[in-house]
N, CA, C, O and the ligand as a Tripos MOL2 file, in Angstrom:
@<TRIPOS>MOLECULE
protein
  229   227    58     0     0
PROTEIN
NO_CHARGES

@<TRIPOS>ATOM
      1 N           7.4150    9.2900   18.0560 N.3       1 MET1
      2 CA          7.3980    8.1810   19.0100 C.3       1 MET1
      3 C           6.3050    7.1880   18.6340 C.2       1 MET1
      4 O           5.2800    7.5700   18.0690 O.2       1 MET1
      5 N           6.5220    5.9430   18.9400 N.am      2 ALA2
      6 CA          5.5400    4.9030   18.6420 C.3       2 ALA2
      7 C           4.3420    5.0110   19.5720 C.2       2 ALA2
      8 O           4.4630    5.3280   20.7550 O.2       2 ALA2
      9 N           3.1830    4.7360   18.9910 N.am      3 LYS3
     10 CA          1.9670    4.7480   19.7980 C.3       3 LYS3
     11 C           1.7980    3.4040   20.4970 C.2       3 LYS3
     12 O           2.4960    2.4310   20.2100 O.2       3 LYS3
     13 N           0.8550    3.3880   21.4160 N.am      4 LYS4
     14 CA          0.5740    2.1310   22.1130 C.3       4 LYS4
     15 C           0.0240    1.1060   21.1330 C.2       4 LYS4
     16 O          -0.6960    1.4510   20.1960 O.2       4 LYS4
     17 N           0.3670   -0.1430   21.3550 N.am      5 GLY5
     18 CA         -0.0540   -1.2050   20.4560 C.3       5 GLY5
     19 C           1.1090   -1.7320   19.6400 C.2       5 GLY5
     20 O           0.9980   -2.7840   19.0100 O.2       5 GLY5
     21 N           2.2120   -1.0230   19.6430 N.am      6 GLY6
     22 CA          3.4180   -1.5360   18.9920 C.3       6 GLY6
     23 C           3.4900   -1.2810   17.5170 C.2       6 GLY6
     24 O           4.4600   -1.6720   16.8670 O.2       6 GLY6
     25 N           2.4660   -0.6220   16.9600 N.am      7 ARG7
     26 CA          2.5070   -0.3870   15.5180 C.3       7 ARG7
     27 C           3.2160    0.9220   15.2160 C.2       7 ARG7
     28 O           3.0610    1.9200   15.9200 O.2       7 ARG7
     29 N           3.9840    0.8850   14.1680 N.am      8 GLU8
     30 CA          4.7990    2.0330   13.8250 C.3       8 GLU8
     31 C           4.8860    2.1200   12.3040 C.2       8 GLU8
     32 O           5.0880    1.1160   11.6210 O.2       8 GLU8
     33 N           4.7330    3.3150   11.7950 N.am      9 ILE9
     34 CA          4.8820    3.4900   10.3540 C.3       9 ILE9
     35 C           6.3440    3.7700   10.0460 C.2       9 ILE9
     36 O           6.9760    4.6310   10.6570 O.2       9 ILE9
     37 N           6.8550    3.0280    9.0950 N.am     10 VAL10
     38 CA          8.2480    3.2050    8.7190 C.3      10 VAL10
     39 C           8.3290    3.4160    7.2110 C.2      10 VAL10
     40 O           7.4480    2.9950    6.4610 O.2      10 VAL10
     41 N           9.3760    4.0600    6.7930 N.am     11 ALA11
     42 CA          9.6440    4.2200    5.3760 C.3      11 ALA11
     43 C          10.6660    3.1820    4.9530 C.2      11 ALA11
     44 O          11.5170    2.7660    5.7400 O.2      11 ALA11
     45 N          10.5670    2.7680    3.6910 N.am     12 LEU12
     46 CA         11.5590    1.8530    3.1420 C.3      12 LEU12
     47 C          12.4000    2.6070    2.1240 C.2      12 LEU12
     48 O          11.8780    3.1600    1.1550 O.2      12 LEU12
     49 N          13.6890    2.6210    2.3530 N.am     13 VAL13
     50 CA         14.5910    3.3310    1.4520 C.3      13 VAL13
     51 C          15.4900    2.3430    0.7210 C.2      13 VAL13
     52 O          15.9260    1.3360    1.2790 O.2      13 VAL13
     53 N          15.7520    2.6560   -0.5290 N.am     14 CYS14
     54 CA         16.6620    1.8610   -1.3420 C.3      14 CYS14
     55 C          18.0530    1.8810   -0.7030 C.2      14 CYS14
     56 O          18.5640    2.9420   -0.3440 O.2      14 CYS14
     57 N          18.6510    0.7140   -0.5680 N.am     15 SER15
     58 CA         19.9610    0.6390    0.0770 C.3      15 SER15
     59 C          21.0800    1.1390   -0.8420 C.2      15 SER15
     60 O          22.2090    1.3470   -0.3970 O.2      15 SER15
     61 N          20.7650    1.3270   -2.1070 N.am     16 VAL16
     62 CA         21.7940    1.7710   -3.0530 C.3      16 VAL16
     63 C          21.7360    3.2930   -3.2630 C.2      16 VAL16
     64 O          22.7360    3.9860   -3.0750 O.2      16 VAL16
     65 N          20.5560    3.8090   -3.6550 N.am     17 CYS17
     66 CA         20.4590    5.2360   -3.9790 C.3      17 CYS17
     67 C          19.8080    6.0540   -2.8650 C.2      17 CYS17
     68 O          19.7320    7.2800   -2.9540 O.2      17 CYS17
     69 N          19.3370    5.3760   -1.8150 N.am     18 LYS18
     70 CA         18.7280    6.0210   -0.6420 C.3      18 LYS18
     71 C          17.4050    6.7010   -0.9520 C.2      18 LYS18
     72 O          16.9350    7.5250   -0.1670 O.2      18 LYS18
     73 N          16.8050    6.3740   -2.0700 N.am     19 SER19
     74 CA         15.5120    6.9160   -2.4170 C.3      19 SER19
     75 C          14.4290    6.2830   -1.5510 C.2      19 SER19
     76 O          14.4080    5.0670   -1.3630 O.2      19 SER19
     77 N          13.5160    7.1280   -1.0180 N.am     20 GLN20
     78 CA         12.4350    6.6220   -0.1780 C.3      20 GLN20
     79 C          11.2710    6.2280   -1.0690 C.2      20 GLN20
     80 O          10.5660    7.0860   -1.6000 O.2      20 GLN20
     81 N          11.0770    4.9440   -1.2290 N.am     21 ASN21
     82 CA         10.1370    4.4460   -2.2250 C.3      21 ASN21
     83 C           8.8410    3.9010   -1.6410 C.2      21 ASN21
     84 O           7.8120    3.9190   -2.3170 O.2      21 ASN21
     85 N           8.8650    3.4290   -0.4360 N.am     22 TYR22
     86 CA          7.6960    2.7520    0.1230 C.3      22 TYR22
     87 C           7.4840    3.1640    1.5740 C.2      22 TYR22
     88 O           8.4000    3.5620    2.2930 O.2      22 TYR22
     89 N           6.2020    3.0390    1.9590 N.am     23 MET23
     90 CA          5.8280    3.2240    3.3580 C.3      23 MET23
     91 C           5.1410    1.9450    3.8170 C.2      23 MET23
     92 O           4.3840    1.3330    3.0630 O.2      23 MET23
     93 N           5.4050    1.5520    5.0320 N.am     24 THR24
     94 CA          4.7690    0.3520    5.5420 C.3      24 THR24
     95 C           4.5790    0.4540    7.0420 C.2      24 THR24
     96 O           5.1840    1.2920    7.7110 O.2      24 THR24
     97 N           3.7330   -0.4110    7.5490 N.am     25 GLU25
     98 CA          3.5740   -0.5030    9.0040 C.3      25 GLU25
     99 C           4.3080   -1.7210    9.4870 C.2      25 GLU25
    100 O           4.2970   -2.7720    8.8460 O.2      25 GLU25
    101 N           4.9320   -1.5740   10.6000 N.am     26 ARG26
    102 CA          5.5270   -2.7520   11.2210 C.3      26 ARG26
    103 C           5.0010   -2.8850   12.6290 C.2      26 ARG26
    104 O           4.6190   -1.9070   13.2730 O.2      26 ARG26
    105 N           4.9920   -4.1060   13.0840 N.am     27 ASN27
    106 CA          4.5320   -4.3990   14.4320 C.3      27 ASN27
    107 C           5.7280   -4.7530   15.2930 C.2      27 ASN27
    108 O           6.3580   -5.7960   15.1220 O.2      27 ASN27
    109 N           6.0200   -3.8740   16.2060 N.am     28 LYS28
    110 CA          7.2190   -4.0710   17.0350 C.3      28 LYS28
    111 C           7.1290   -5.3040   17.9270 C.2      28 LYS28
    112 O           8.1410   -5.8560   18.3600 O.2      28 LYS28
    113 N           5.8890   -5.7220   18.1910 N.am     29 LEU29
    114 CA          5.7300   -6.8750   19.0750 C.3      29 LEU29
    115 C           6.1740   -8.1600   18.3850 C.2      29 LEU29
    116 O           6.6820   -9.0790   19.0270 O.2      29 LEU29
    117 N           5.9800   -8.2110   17.0810 N.am     30 ASN30
    118 CA          6.2880   -9.4460   16.3590 C.3      30 ASN30
    119 C           7.6840   -9.4560   15.7670 C.2      30 ASN30
    120 O           8.2600  -10.5190   15.5320 O.2      30 ASN30
    121 N           8.2230   -8.2800   15.5270 N.am     31 MET31
    122 CA          9.4600   -8.2230   14.7570 C.3      31 MET31
    123 C          10.5590   -7.5600   15.5690 C.2      31 MET31
    124 O          10.3460   -6.5860   16.2920 O.2      31 MET31
    125 N          11.7110   -8.1200   15.4190 N.am     32 GLU32
    126 CA         12.8760   -7.5060   16.0400 C.3      32 GLU32
    127 C          13.9090   -7.2310   14.9710 C.2      32 GLU32
    128 O          13.9880   -7.9340   13.9630 O.2      32 GLU32
    129 N          14.6860   -6.2210   15.2000 N.am     33 GLY33
    130 CA         15.7150   -5.8820   14.2340 C.3      33 GLY33
    131 C          15.1500   -5.1100   13.0680 C.2      33 GLY33
    132 O          13.9790   -4.7330   13.0550 O.2      33 GLY33
    133 N          15.9870   -4.8860   12.1090 N.am     34 LYS34
    134 CA         15.6250   -4.0710   10.9710 C.3      34 LYS34
    135 C          14.9200   -4.8890    9.9120 C.2      34 LYS34
    136 O          15.2570   -6.0400    9.6340 O.2      34 LYS34
    137 N          13.9280   -4.2410    9.3370 N.am     35 LEU35
    138 CA         13.1750   -4.8490    8.2500 C.3      35 LEU35
    139 C          13.9150   -4.5910    6.9340 C.2      35 LEU35
    140 O          14.3290   -3.4660    6.6530 O.2      35 LEU35
    141 N          14.0710   -5.6240    6.1540 N.am     36 THR36
    142 CA         14.6390   -5.4410    4.8190 C.3      36 THR36
    143 C          13.7710   -6.1950    3.8130 C.2      36 THR36
    144 O          13.3900   -7.3440    4.0390 O.2      36 THR36
    145 N          13.4730   -5.5400    2.7220 N.am     37 LEU37
    146 CA         12.6250   -6.1380    1.6970 C.3      37 LEU37
    147 C          13.2290   -5.8710    0.3360 C.2      37 LEU37
    148 O          13.8040   -4.8110    0.0900 O.2      37 LEU37
    149 N          13.0900   -6.8550   -0.5520 N.am     38 LYS38
    150 CA         13.5410   -6.6410   -1.9130 C.3      38 LYS38
    151 C          12.3680   -6.1110   -2.7260 C.2      38 LYS38
    152 O          11.3600   -6.7910   -2.9180 O.2      38 LYS38
    153 N          12.5280   -4.8760   -3.1970 N.am     39 LYS39
    154 CA         11.4550   -4.2140   -3.9250 C.3      39 LYS39
    155 C          12.0330   -3.4360   -5.1000 C.2      39 LYS39
    156 O          13.2270   -3.1510   -5.1820 O.2      39 LYS39
    157 N          11.1100   -3.1120   -6.0040 N.am     40 TYR40
    158 CA         11.5120   -2.3650   -7.1790 C.3      40 TYR40
    159 C          11.7980   -0.9120   -6.8220 C.2      40 TYR40
    160 O          10.9950   -0.2660   -6.1480 O.2      40 TYR40
    161 N          12.9180   -0.4070   -7.2630 N.am     41 CYS41
    162 CA         13.2830    0.9870   -7.0680 C.3      41 CYS41
    163 C          13.1320    1.7320   -8.3820 C.2      41 CYS41
    164 O          13.7210    1.3530   -9.3940 O.2      41 CYS41
    165 N          12.3410    2.7930   -8.3590 N.am     42 LYS42
    166 CA         12.0880    3.5740   -9.5690 C.3      42 LYS42
    167 C          13.3610    4.2740  -10.0590 C.2      42 LYS42
    168 O          13.5920    4.4100  -11.2610 O.2      42 LYS42
    169 N          14.1700    4.7080   -9.1050 N.am     43 ARG43
    170 CA         15.3720    5.4420   -9.4930 C.3      43 ARG43
    171 C          16.4200    4.5140  -10.0960 C.2      43 ARG43
    172 O          17.0570    4.8440  -11.0960 O.2      43 ARG43
    173 N          16.5910    3.3390   -9.4700 N.am     44 CYS44
    174 CA         17.5590    2.3660   -9.9880 C.3      44 CYS44
    175 C          17.0000    1.5880  -11.1850 C.2      44 CYS44
    176 O          17.7480    1.0090  -11.9730 O.2      44 CYS44
    177 N          15.6750    1.5900  -11.2990 N.am     45 LYS45
    178 CA         14.9780    0.8500  -12.3590 C.3      45 LYS45
    179 C          15.2610   -0.6390  -12.2950 C.2      45 LYS45
    180 O          15.3370   -1.3240  -13.3150 O.2      45 LYS45
    181 N          15.4120   -1.1140  -11.0910 N.am     46 GLN46
    182 CA         15.5220   -2.5540  -10.8730 C.3      46 GLN46
    183 C          15.2560   -2.8810   -9.4150 C.2      46 GLN46
    184 O          15.1200   -1.9840   -8.5830 O.2      46 GLN46
    185 N          15.1830   -4.1530   -9.1110 N.am     47 GLN47
    186 CA         14.9190   -4.5720   -7.7380 C.3      47 GLN47
    187 C          16.1570   -4.3270   -6.8790 C.2      47 GLN47
    188 O          17.2810   -4.6830   -7.2320 O.2      47 GLN47
    189 N          15.8960   -3.7110   -5.7560 N.am     48 ARG48
    190 CA         16.9600   -3.4280   -4.7940 C.3      48 ARG48
    191 C          16.4910   -3.8220   -3.4060 C.2      48 ARG48
    192 O          15.2950   -3.9350   -3.1400 O.2      48 ARG48
    193 N          17.4410   -4.0240   -2.5480 N.am     49 LEU49
    194 CA         17.1240   -4.2430   -1.1520 C.3      49 LEU49
    195 C          16.7350   -2.9150   -0.5180 C.2      49 LEU49
    196 O          17.4650   -1.9290   -0.6110 O.2      49 LEU49
    197 N          15.5710   -2.9060    0.1300 N.am     50 HIS50
    198 CA         15.1120   -1.6990    0.8090 C.3      50 HIS50
    199 C          15.1740   -1.9130    2.3030 C.2      50 HIS50
    200 O          14.8040   -2.9740    2.8050 O.2      50 HIS50
    201 N          15.6390   -0.9130    3.0060 N.am     51 LYS51
    202 CA         15.7510   -0.9870    4.4440 C.3      51 LYS51
    203 C          14.7940   -0.0050    5.0880 C.2      51 LYS51
    204 O          14.5020    1.0590    4.5420 O.2      51 LYS51
    205 N          14.3190   -0.3810    6.2480 N.am     52 GLU52
    206 CA         13.3950    0.5090    6.9510 C.3      52 GLU52
    207 C          14.1480    1.6620    7.5860 C.2      52 GLU52
    208 O          15.3020    1.5390    7.9950 O.2      52 GLU52
    209 N          13.4550    2.7790    7.6520 N.am     53 THR53
    210 CA         13.9530    3.9240    8.3990 C.3      53 THR53
    211 C          12.7840    4.6110    9.0500 C.2      53 THR53
    212 O          11.7080    4.6860    8.4570 O.2      53 THR53
    213 N          12.9560    5.1020   10.2210 N.am     54 THR54
    214 CA         11.8740    5.7990   10.8990 C.3      54 THR54
    215 C          11.9350    7.2920   10.6300 C.2      54 THR54
    216 O          11.0700    8.0410   11.0840 O.2      54 THR54
    217 N          12.9310    7.7210    9.9080 N.am     55 LYS55
    218 CA         13.0600    9.1390    9.5680 C.3      55 LYS55
    219 C          12.2220    9.4310    8.3350 C.2      55 LYS55
    220 O          12.6850    9.2760    7.2050 O.2      55 LYS55
    221 N          11.0020    9.8500    8.5580 N.am     56 LEU56
    222 CA         10.0960   10.1280    7.4630 C.3      56 LEU56
    223 C          10.3480   11.5260    6.9260 C.2      56 LEU56
    224 O          10.5270   12.4790    7.6840 O.2      56 LEU56
    225 N          10.3590   11.6240    5.6250 N.am     57 LYS57
    226 CA         10.5720   12.9200    5.0000 C.3      57 LYS57
    227 C           9.2370   13.5980    4.7180 C.2      57 LYS57
    228 O           9.2090   14.7100    4.1890 O.2      57 LYS57
    229 ZN         17.5290    2.8050   -5.7520 Zn       58 ZN58
@<TRIPOS>BOND
     1     1     2 1
     2     2     3 1
     3     3     4 2
     4     3     5 am
     5     5     6 1
     6     6     7 1
     7     7     8 2
     8     7     9 am
     9     9    10 1
    10    10    11 1
    11    11    12 2
    12    11    13 am
    13    13    14 1
    14    14    15 1
    15    15    16 2
    16    15    17 am
    17    17    18 1
    18    18    19 1
    19    19    20 2
    20    19    21 am
    21    21    22 1
    22    22    23 1
    23    23    24 2
    24    23    25 am
    25    25    26 1
    26    26    27 1
    27    27    28 2
    28    27    29 am
    29    29    30 1
    30    30    31 1
    31    31    32 2
    32    31    33 am
    33    33    34 1
    34    34    35 1
    35    35    36 2
    36    35    37 am
    37    37    38 1
    38    38    39 1
    39    39    40 2
    40    39    41 am
    41    41    42 1
    42    42    43 1
    43    43    44 2
    44    43    45 am
    45    45    46 1
    46    46    47 1
    47    47    48 2
    48    47    49 am
    49    49    50 1
    50    50    51 1
    51    51    52 2
    52    51    53 am
    53    53    54 1
    54    54    55 1
    55    55    56 2
    56    55    57 am
    57    57    58 1
    58    58    59 1
    59    59    60 2
    60    59    61 am
    61    61    62 1
    62    62    63 1
    63    63    64 2
    64    63    65 am
    65    65    66 1
    66    66    67 1
    67    67    68 2
    68    67    69 am
    69    69    70 1
    70    70    71 1
    71    71    72 2
    72    71    73 am
    73    73    74 1
    74    74    75 1
    75    75    76 2
    76    75    77 am
    77    77    78 1
    78    78    79 1
    79    79    80 2
    80    79    81 am
    81    81    82 1
    82    82    83 1
    83    83    84 2
    84    83    85 am
    85    85    86 1
    86    86    87 1
    87    87    88 2
    88    87    89 am
    89    89    90 1
    90    90    91 1
    91    91    92 2
    92    91    93 am
    93    93    94 1
    94    94    95 1
    95    95    96 2
    96    95    97 am
    97    97    98 1
    98    98    99 1
    99    99   100 2
   100    99   101 am
   101   101   102 1
   102   102   103 1
   103   103   104 2
   104   103   105 am
   105   105   106 1
   106   106   107 1
   107   107   108 2
   108   107   109 am
   109   109   110 1
   110   110   111 1
   111   111   112 2
   112   111   113 am
   113   113   114 1
   114   114   115 1
   115   115   116 2
   116   115   117 am
   117   117   118 1
   118   118   119 1
   119   119   120 2
   120   119   121 am
   121   121   122 1
   122   122   123 1
   123   123   124 2
   124   123   125 am
   125   125   126 1
   126   126   127 1
   127   127   128 2
   128   127   129 am
   129   129   130 1
   130   130   131 1
   131   131   132 2
   132   131   133 am
   133   133   134 1
   134   134   135 1
   135   135   136 2
   136   135   137 am
   137   137   138 1
   138   138   139 1
   139   139   140 2
   140   139   141 am
   141   141   142 1
   142   142   143 1
   143   143   144 2
   144   143   145 am
   145   145   146 1
   146   146   147 1
   147   147   148 2
   148   147   149 am
   149   149   150 1
   150   150   151 1
   151   151   152 2
   152   151   153 am
   153   153   154 1
   154   154   155 1
   155   155   156 2
   156   155   157 am
   157   157   158 1
   158   158   159 1
   159   159   160 2
   160   159   161 am
   161   161   162 1
   162   162   163 1
   163   163   164 2
   164   163   165 am
   165   165   166 1
   166   166   167 1
   167   167   168 2
   168   167   169 am
   169   169   170 1
   170   170   171 1
   171   171   172 2
   172   171   173 am
   173   173   174 1
   174   174   175 1
   175   175   176 2
   176   175   177 am
   177   177   178 1
   178   178   179 1
   179   179   180 2
   180   179   181 am
   181   181   182 1
   182   182   183 1
   183   183   184 2
   184   183   185 am
   185   185   186 1
   186   186   187 1
   187   187   188 2
   188   187   189 am
   189   189   190 1
   190   190   191 1
   191   191   192 2
   192   191   193 am
   193   193   194 1
   194   194   195 1
   195   195   196 2
   196   195   197 am
   197   197   198 1
   198   198   199 1
   199   199   200 2
   200   199   201 am
   201   201   202 1
   202   202   203 1
   203   203   204 2
   204   203   205 am
   205   205   206 1
   206   206   207 1
   207   207   208 2
   208   207   209 am
   209   209   210 1
   210   210   211 1
   211   211   212 2
   212   211   213 am
   213   213   214 1
   214   214   215 1
   215   215   216 2
   216   215   217 am
   217   217   218 1
   218   218   219 1
   219   219   220 2
   220   219   221 am
   221   221   222 1
   222   222   223 1
   223   223   224 2
   224   223   225 am
   225   225   226 1
   226   226   227 1
   227   227   228 2
@<TRIPOS>SUBSTRUCTURE
     1 MET1         2 RESIDUE 1 A MET
     2 ALA2         6 RESIDUE 1 A ALA
     3 LYS3        10 RESIDUE 1 A LYS
     4 LYS4        14 RESIDUE 1 A LYS
     5 GLY5        18 RESIDUE 1 A GLY
     6 GLY6        22 RESIDUE 1 A GLY
     7 ARG7        26 RESIDUE 1 A ARG
     8 GLU8        30 RESIDUE 1 A GLU
     9 ILE9        34 RESIDUE 1 A ILE
    10 VAL10       38 RESIDUE 1 A VAL
    11 ALA11       42 RESIDUE 1 A ALA
    12 LEU12       46 RESIDUE 1 A LEU
    13 VAL13       50 RESIDUE 1 A VAL
    14 CYS14       54 RESIDUE 1 A CYS
    15 SER15       58 RESIDUE 1 A SER
    16 VAL16       62 RESIDUE 1 A VAL
    17 CYS17       66 RESIDUE 1 A CYS
    18 LYS18       70 RESIDUE 1 A LYS
    19 SER19       74 RESIDUE 1 A SER
    20 GLN20       78 RESIDUE 1 A GLN
    21 ASN21       82 RESIDUE 1 A ASN
    22 TYR22       86 RESIDUE 1 A TYR
    23 MET23       90 RESIDUE 1 A MET
    24 THR24       94 RESIDUE 1 A THR
    25 GLU25       98 RESIDUE 1 A GLU
    26 ARG26      102 RESIDUE 1 A ARG
    27 ASN27      106 RESIDUE 1 A ASN
    28 LYS28      110 RESIDUE 1 A LYS
    29 LEU29      114 RESIDUE 1 A LEU
    30 ASN30      118 RESIDUE 1 A ASN
    31 MET31      122 RESIDUE 1 A MET
    32 GLU32      126 RESIDUE 1 A GLU
    33 GLY33      130 RESIDUE 1 A GLY
    34 LYS34      134 RESIDUE 1 A LYS
    35 LEU35      138 RESIDUE 1 A LEU
    36 THR36      142 RESIDUE 1 A THR
    37 LEU37      146 RESIDUE 1 A LEU
    38 LYS38      150 RESIDUE 1 A LYS
    39 LYS39      154 RESIDUE 1 A LYS
    40 TYR40      158 RESIDUE 1 A TYR
    41 CYS41      162 RESIDUE 1 A CYS
    42 LYS42      166 RESIDUE 1 A LYS
    43 ARG43      170 RESIDUE 1 A ARG
    44 CYS44      174 RESIDUE 1 A CYS
    45 LYS45      178 RESIDUE 1 A LYS
    46 GLN46      182 RESIDUE 1 A GLN
    47 GLN47      186 RESIDUE 1 A GLN
    48 ARG48      190 RESIDUE 1 A ARG
    49 LEU49      194 RESIDUE 1 A LEU
    50 HIS50      198 RESIDUE 1 A HIS
    51 LYS51      202 RESIDUE 1 A LYS
    52 GLU52      206 RESIDUE 1 A GLU
    53 THR53      210 RESIDUE 1 A THR
    54 THR54      214 RESIDUE 1 A THR
    55 LYS55      218 RESIDUE 1 A LYS
    56 LEU56      222 RESIDUE 1 A LEU
    57 LYS57      226 RESIDUE 1 A LYS
    58 ZN58       229 GROUP 0 **** ****
């Protein structure tokens, strides 16, 4: 569950291979909807769109 203050740690997973490559903090107060970032994926060996997930492994 999210703590007070609206900050939440989320994982970023590659939208293609589903590899969990990055961890980031998001601020629920400022952002709505899903976070998507274009980042390098080690498994794909190229830039892929990464989507946030709260399911941390
Ligand atoms: Zn990938």
